[in-house]
LUMFI-314672 format. One record per residue (C-alpha): residue number from 1; x, y, z; residue in one letter. Coordinates in pm, 1 decimal, always signed. Each point is the difference from the previous one (the first is absolute). Last residue first. Example, Ala and Ser with C-alpha at 12.3 -4.5 7.8 and 13.67 -1.06 7.14 Angstrom:
% residues 2
(numar 2 (+1367.0 -106.0 +714.0) "S");
(numar 1 (-137.0 -344.0 +66.0) "A");
END
This chain:
% residues 286
(numar 286 (-702.5 -1582.7 -3149.3) "X");
(numar 285 (+11.6 +378.0 +43.6) "X");
(numar 284 (-189.9 -24.4 +328.0) "X");
(numar 283 (+243.9 -258.6 +136.9) "X");
(numar 282 (+295.1 +224.8 -86.8) "X");
(numar 281 (-173.0 +293.9 +170.0) "X");
(numar 280 (-22.1 -190.9 +328.0) "X");
(numar 279 (+351.0 -143.4 -24.8) "X");
(numar 278 (+169.8 +334.9 -61.0) "X");
(numar 277 (+347.3 -64.1 -134.0) "X");
(numar 276 (+231.3 +294.8 +57.4) "X");
(numar 275 (+49.9 +260.7 -270.4) "X");
(numar 274 (+358.2 +22.2 -129.0) "X");
(numar 273 (+184.5 +333.5 +2.8) "X");
(numar 272 (+298.9 -133.2 +192.4) "X");
(numar 271 (-223.0 -106.7 +288.0) "X");
(numar 270 (+23.0 +270.8 +266.9) "X");
(numar 269 (+51.5 +353.6 -125.5) "X");
(numar 268 (-113.1 -56.5 -359.0) "X");
(numar 267 (-289.4 -231.0 +90.7) "X");
(numar 266 (-134.7 +223.9 +280.3) "X");
(numar 265 (-193.9 -187.0 +267.9) "X");
(numar 264 (-347.1 -39.7 +149.6) "X");
(numar 263 (-159.4 -267.5 +216.7) "X");
(numar 262 (-348.3 -140.7 +5.7) "X");
(numar 261 (-214.3 -175.5 +258.5) "X");
(numar 260 (-259.6 -269.4 +63.8) "X");
(numar 259 (+40.5 -254.9 -277.5) "X");
(numar 258 (+316.9 +153.4 -140.3) "X");
(numar 257 (+37.9 +280.8 -251.8) "X");
(numar 256 (+336.7 +126.4 -121.4) "X");
(numar 255 (+32.7 +370.9 -69.5) "X");
(numar 254 (+171.7 +241.0 -233.9) "X");
(numar 253 (+153.6 +346.5 +31.3) "X");
(numar 252 (+60.9 +162.4 -337.8) "X");
(numar 251 (+359.1 +104.0 -68.9) "X");
(numar 250 (+121.3 +354.7 +71.4) "X");
(numar 249 (+323.1 -103.2 +176.3) "X");
(numar 248 (-17.0 +123.6 +359.9) "X");
(numar 247 (-346.9 +157.8 +17.1) "X");
(numar 246 (-155.2 -317.9 -137.9) "X");
(numar 245 (-296.6 +107.2 -209.8) "X");
(numar 244 (-350.2 -115.0 +96.2) "X");
(numar 243 (-173.5 -310.5 -130.8) "X");
(numar 242 (-8.0 -173.6 +338.2) "X");
(numar 241 (+71.8 +247.7 +281.2) "X");
(numar 240 (-123.1 -190.7 +307.6) "X");
(numar 239 (+356.1 -76.9 +105.8) "X");
(numar 238 (+252.5 +164.1 -231.1) "X");
(numar 237 (+119.7 +328.5 +151.2) "X");
(numar 236 (-217.4 +6.8 +313.9) "X");
(numar 235 (+22.7 +322.8 +202.5) "X");
(numar 234 (-346.8 +126.3 -93.1) "X");
(numar 233 (-163.9 -327.0 +102.3) "X");
(numar 232 (+163.4 +0.8 +345.2) "X");
(numar 231 (-97.4 +360.5 +67.8) "X");
(numar 230 (-358.9 -81.7 -98.1) "X");
(numar 229 (-15.0 -288.8 +245.9) "X");
(numar 228 (+165.6 +188.2 +285.7) "X");
(numar 227 (-213.7 +313.4 +1.1) "X");
(numar 226 (-298.7 -114.4 +211.1) "X");
(numar 225 (+231.8 -172.1 +248.3) "X");
(numar 224 (+164.8 +330.0 +100.5) "X");
(numar 223 (+342.6 +73.1 -147.5) "X");
(numar 222 (+300.3 +47.3 +227.5) "X");
(numar 221 (+210.8 -265.5 -169.7) "X");
(numar 220 (-129.7 -125.4 -334.0) "X");
(numar 219 (+265.6 +162.7 -221.1) "X");
(numar 218 (+280.7 -91.2 +242.4) "X");
(numar 217 (-119.6 -362.3 +12.6) "X");
(numar 216 (-17.4 -8.7 -380.5) "X");
(numar 215 (+352.1 +140.3 -37.5) "X");
(numar 214 (+138.5 -250.6 +251.0) "X");
(numar 213 (-186.1 -285.5 -171.9) "X");
(numar 212 (+139.3 +84.9 -342.8) "X");
(numar 211 (+352.2 +64.9 +130.4) "X");
(numar 210 (+28.7 -323.9 +199.2) "X");
(numar 209 (-145.9 -220.9 -271.9) "X");
(numar 208 (+192.3 +168.0 -282.0) "X");
(numar 207 (+326.0 -34.5 +192.5) "X");
(numar 206 (-67.4 -367.5 +69.9) "X");
(numar 205 (-88.3 -56.5 -366.6) "X");
(numar 204 (+325.4 +158.7 -116.1) "X");
(numar 203 (+201.8 -206.6 +247.4) "X");
(numar 202 (-174.7 -319.3 -109.1) "X");
(numar 201 (+54.8 +89.5 -365.7) "X");
(numar 200 (+373.2 +57.5 +58.4) "X");
(numar 199 (+29.5 -328.5 +191.1) "X");
(numar 198 (-164.1 -175.8 -296.5) "X");
(numar 197 (-362.0 -110.3 +23.4) "X");
(numar 196 (-57.7 -366.9 -76.3) "X");
(numar 195 (-140.5 -102.6 +339.2) "X");
(numar 194 (-266.1 +272.6 -9.0) "X");
(numar 193 (-136.2 -111.5 -336.3) "X");
(numar 192 (-89.7 +290.5 -227.0) "X");
(numar 191 (-373.6 +7.6 -83.5) "X");
(numar 190 (-61.4 +349.9 +137.8) "X");
(numar 189 (+269.6 +118.7 -242.3) "X");
(numar 188 (+256.1 +238.9 +147.0) "X");
(numar 187 (+83.5 +364.0 -60.7) "X");
(numar 186 (+59.7 +47.5 +376.8) "X");
(numar 185 (-238.4 +298.3 +12.0) "X");
(numar 184 (-257.0 -202.0 -196.0) "X");
(numar 183 (+44.8 -295.5 +234.0) "X");
(numar 182 (-50.7 +219.4 +306.8) "X");
(numar 181 (-310.8 +167.2 -143.6) "X");
(numar 180 (-167.2 -328.3 -93.5) "X");
(numar 179 (+88.8 -146.7 +342.8) "X");
(numar 178 (-148.4 +318.9 +145.7) "X");
(numar 177 (-341.0 -59.1 -156.0) "X");
(numar 176 (-37.0 -374.5 +50.0) "X");
(numar 175 (+98.0 -11.1 +364.5) "X");
(numar 174 (+300.7 +71.2 +220.6) "X");
(numar 173 (-69.4 -2.2 +376.7) "X");
(numar 172 (+215.5 -273.3 +146.3) "X");
(numar 171 (+258.2 -161.6 -226.4) "X");
(numar 170 (+34.7 -379.9 -23.8) "X");
(numar 169 (-305.0 -122.7 +195.2) "X");
(numar 168 (-196.1 +287.9 -151.4) "X");
(numar 167 (+65.2 -126.4 -353.0) "X");
(numar 166 (-36.0 +300.3 -230.9) "X");
(numar 165 (+373.1 +43.0 -67.8) "X");
(numar 164 (+40.7 -371.7 -68.6) "X");
(numar 163 (-294.5 -4.3 -239.0) "X");
(numar 162 (+143.6 +278.6 -215.6) "X");
(numar 161 (+342.7 -167.1 +15.9) "X");
(numar 160 (-122.3 -313.9 -172.9) "X");
(numar 159 (+90.7 -300.7 +212.2) "X");
(numar 158 (+307.4 -222.0 -5.2) "X");
(numar 157 (+106.4 +128.2 +340.3) "X");
(numar 156 (+359.8 -116.4 +51.3) "X");
(numar 155 (+134.9 +329.1 +130.6) "X");
(numar 154 (-274.2 +261.4 +21.4) "X");
(numar 153 (-5.3 +11.3 +380.7) "X");
(numar 152 (+379.6 +5.9 +25.8) "X");
(numar 151 (+22.1 +285.5 -248.9) "X");
(numar 150 (-240.4 +209.6 +207.7) "X");
(numar 149 (+183.2 -62.7 +326.1) "X");
(numar 148 (+332.1 +80.5 -168.2) "X");
(numar 147 (-148.8 +321.2 -139.5) "X");
(numar 146 (-93.2 +96.0 +354.1) "X");
(numar 145 (-317.0 +22.2 +208.8) "X");
(numar 144 (+132.6 +177.6 +311.7) "X");
(numar 143 (-184.5 +326.6 -63.6) "X");
(numar 142 (-330.8 -186.0 -49.3) "X");
(numar 141 (-167.4 +83.8 -331.3) "X");
(numar 140 (-2.7 -359.8 -126.8) "X");
(numar 139 (-191.3 -117.3 +311.3) "X");
(numar 138 (+99.3 -362.6 +48.2) "X");
(numar 137 (-238.7 -287.3 -79.6) "X");
(numar 136 (-344.9 -26.8 +151.3) "X");
(numar 135 (-140.6 -341.9 +92.1) "X");
(numar 134 (-92.5 +81.1 +361.4) "X");
(numar 133 (-163.8 +321.6 -118.1) "X");
(numar 132 (-232.1 -181.0 -239.5) "X");
(numar 131 (-87.8 -261.5 +261.2) "X");
(numar 130 (-102.9 +259.0 +263.2) "X");
(numar 129 (+110.1 -151.7 +333.3) "X");
(numar 128 (+338.4 +168.6 -50.8) "X");
(numar 127 (-172.1 +332.1 +79.4) "X");
(numar 126 (-38.2 -115.7 +365.2) "X");
(numar 125 (-311.4 +21.6 +217.8) "X");
(numar 124 (-230.8 -3.0 -299.8) "X");
(numar 123 (-302.4 +178.6 -149.1) "X");
(numar 122 (+9.8 -42.6 -377.7) "X");
(numar 121 (-169.0 +181.9 -288.2) "X");
(numar 120 (+18.3 -112.1 -364.4) "X");
(numar 119 (-113.0 +173.3 -319.6) "X");
(numar 118 (-55.4 -268.8 -263.3) "X");
(numar 117 (-356.8 +58.4 -118.9) "X");
(numar 116 (-58.3 -56.5 -371.7) "X");
(numar 115 (-316.8 +199.3 -67.5) "X");
(numar 114 (+154.3 +341.1 -49.1) "X");
(numar 113 (+119.7 +268.3 +239.4) "X");
(numar 112 (+132.5 -57.6 +349.9) "X");
(numar 111 (-20.6 +235.9 +294.8) "X");
(numar 110 (+174.2 +31.5 +334.9) "X");
(numar 109 (-148.2 +295.2 +185.2) "X");
(numar 108 (+194.6 +229.8 +227.3) "X");
(numar 107 (+19.9 +180.5 +330.1) "X");
(numar 106 (-43.8 +331.8 +177.9) "X");
(numar 105 (-237.6 +45.9 +292.3) "X");
(numar 104 (+272.4 +66.9 +258.5) "X");
(numar 103 (-20.4 -350.6 +150.6) "X");
(numar 102 (+43.5 -165.3 -335.8) "X");
(numar 101 (-263.4 -140.4 -237.0) "X");
(numar 100 (+65.6 -292.3 -233.7) "X");
(numar 99 (-231.1 -96.5 -286.6) "X");
(numar 98 (+33.6 -327.1 -191.7) "X");
(numar 97 (-91.9 -142.7 -341.2) "X");
(numar 96 (-179.9 +288.0 -172.0) "X");
(numar 95 (-38.0 -45.2 -377.2) "X");
(numar 94 (-379.9 -16.2 +38.3) "X");
(numar 93 (-184.1 -324.6 -66.3) "X");
(numar 92 (-120.7 -60.3 +350.7) "X");
(numar 91 (+102.0 -32.3 +362.3) "X");
(numar 90 (-100.1 +309.8 +197.0) "X");
(numar 89 (+219.0 +266.2 +159.7) "X");
(numar 88 (-205.9 +269.6 +169.6) "X");
(numar 87 (+23.5 +359.7 -126.0) "X");
(numar 86 (+191.5 +219.4 +245.9) "X");
(numar 85 (+272.5 +79.1 -252.2) "X");
(numar 84 (+356.3 -7.0 +140.8) "X");
(numar 83 (+142.6 +344.6 +70.9) "X");
(numar 82 (+351.6 +69.9 -125.8) "X");
(numar 81 (-80.1 -277.7 -244.1) "X");
(numar 80 (+241.6 -220.3 -196.0) "X");
(numar 79 (-107.6 -227.7 -284.9) "X");
(numar 78 (+213.6 -311.5 -41.6) "X");
(numar 77 (+10.2 -204.7 -318.0) "X");
(numar 76 (-69.0 -344.5 -140.6) "X");
(numar 75 (-6.2 -97.7 -367.2) "X");
(numar 74 (+293.2 -237.3 -43.4) "X");
(numar 73 (+79.0 -108.0 +355.5) "X");
(numar 72 (-34.9 +261.9 +277.2) "X");
(numar 71 (+176.2 -212.1 +261.8) "X");
(numar 70 (-96.6 +62.7 +362.2) "X");
(numar 69 (+140.7 -36.3 +347.6) "X");
(numar 68 (-155.7 +94.8 +332.5) "X");
(numar 67 (+244.7 -107.8 +269.7) "X");
(numar 66 (-44.5 -111.0 +360.4) "X");
(numar 65 (+223.0 +1.5 +307.4) "X");
(numar 64 (+149.5 +338.4 -76.4) "X");
(numar 63 (-242.1 +185.1 -226.7) "X");
(numar 62 (+211.7 -32.6 -315.7) "X");
(numar 61 (-211.5 +101.5 -297.9) "X");
(numar 60 (+166.5 -200.6 -277.9) "X");
(numar 59 (-25.5 +74.0 -372.7) "X");
(numar 58 (+80.7 -285.3 -239.9) "X");
(numar 57 (+159.8 +54.4 -343.2) "X");
(numar 56 (+347.8 -104.3 +118.3) "X");
(numar 55 (-29.3 +33.2 +378.0) "X");
(numar 54 (-85.0 +363.2 +74.8) "X");
(numar 53 (-35.3 +145.3 +349.3) "X");
(numar 52 (-245.2 +220.5 +189.1) "X");
(numar 51 (+93.1 +93.6 +355.6) "X");
(numar 50 (-100.0 -32.4 +366.4) "X");
(numar 49 (-375.1 -14.6 -51.0) "X");
(numar 48 (-186.7 +9.6 +331.1) "X");
(numar 47 (-248.2 -281.1 +56.6) "X");
(numar 46 (-352.1 +105.0 +101.1) "X");
(numar 45 (-157.6 -212.8 -271.7) "X");
(numar 44 (+257.4 -237.4 -146.0) "X");
(numar 43 (-142.1 -310.0 +169.2) "X");
(numar 42 (-330.9 +73.5 -176.9) "X");
(numar 41 (+145.1 -142.0 -321.8) "X");
(numar 40 (+16.9 -338.9 +169.5) "X");
(numar 39 (+336.6 -146.9 +102.1) "X");
(numar 38 (-57.4 -261.2 -130.9) "X");
(numar 37 (-236.1 +21.8 -299.6) "X");
(numar 36 (+229.2 +56.8 -299.2) "X");
(numar 35 (-44.2 +67.6 -374.0) "X");
(numar 34 (-231.0 +301.4 +14.2) "X");
(numar 33 (-66.5 +105.2 -362.0) "X");
(numar 32 (-274.7 -262.4 -49.5) "X");
(numar 31 (-217.3 +175.2 +259.1) "X");
(numar 30 (-24.1 +311.7 -215.4) "X");
(numar 29 (-150.4 +283.8 +206.9) "X");
(numar 28 (+221.3 -46.2 +305.9) "X");
(numar 27 (-14.7 +255.6 +280.2) "X");
(numar 26 (+285.1 +121.6 +218.9) "X");
(numar 25 (-48.6 +231.7 +296.5) "X");
(numar 24 (+192.2 +234.1 +229.1) "X");
(numar 23 (+349.6 -104.1 -110.9) "X");
(numar 22 (+251.5 +188.7 +211.1) "X");
(numar 21 (+223.3 +293.5 -90.5) "X");
(numar 20 (+372.9 +21.5 +69.4) "X");
(numar 19 (+96.7 -66.3 -359.5) "X");
(numar 18 (-301.9 +76.6 -219.7) "X");
(numar 17 (+87.9 +302.5 -211.5) "X");
(numar 16 (+373.0 -21.8 -72.9) "X");
(numar 15 (-15.3 -379.8 -16.3) "X");
(numar 14 (-282.4 +19.6 -253.5) "X");
(numar 13 (+191.1 +217.9 -245.8) "X");
(numar 12 (+315.3 -211.1 +46.3) "X");
(numar 11 (-194.6 -320.9 -67.6) "X");
(numar 10 (-157.6 +154.4 -310.3) "X");
(numar 9 (+336.7 +115.4 -130.5) "X");
(numar 8 (+148.5 -349.3 +40.0) "X");
(numar 7 (-312.8 -154.0 -155.0) "X");
(numar 6 (+35.9 +231.8 -299.1) "X");
(numar 5 (+371.6 -73.9 -46.3) "X");
(numar 4 (-31.4 -378.3 +62.8) "X");
(numar 3 (-295.2 -74.4 -225.3) "X");
(numar 2 (-366.1 +102.4 -17.4) "X");
(numar 1 (-184.1 -207.2 -262.2) "X");
END
């Protein structure tokens, strides 16, 4: 799933190429991806794009009185074209969800792999009309997001810190992958309760959050969409590296499996050498 650093880079890439251009045409191939009906998708045609913004994991084409907003979800992606293919867009079983053509012939496809379709496209007059944007918490990479802000958010939350970091209503843009990386950098168990962290642990976690995301944003910046996924994978130190050696301590990276996702961690760096309980595997053993 694309997270804050990749979406930030994608928004910057698009802003550089589309600002000042107008939408010439937009065609939907996956009807289920379009979540709004008023204004219609056709209301964007002829509208000049002022800028492309990021809200958490959402990308926003600001065309003044109307916005095209999308969320790539778990398996969605954007394919950029300097010249959009002339082949007609037809509903079907292909990964294509939407095709947008600009007035200079360039444009993009929104695609989604797999059978579980979660990619979402919105046409709205105000970004706050998108429920996911309206619920977003603060951006943890914002210059004015301080340690005091961070500590205040964690205070009193009797929730595992892994879940707190991933909750979009708490922190906008962090997902499964970067929460793994942040917790590894902070040497903290994913199961630690937010409310029980000491001031020193909160400060360490804040530093890990800011540094990890800043490094990832810098790594992604300037890359075209086709390179962002591979760049993200290469930079991961624990996420997606089950069974590999931790580059910090030499221990073996382990994972916990949930119903629809997994997370990775290093026992030596994060849990005092103790493997975390894995409910799925425990049930299989029984």
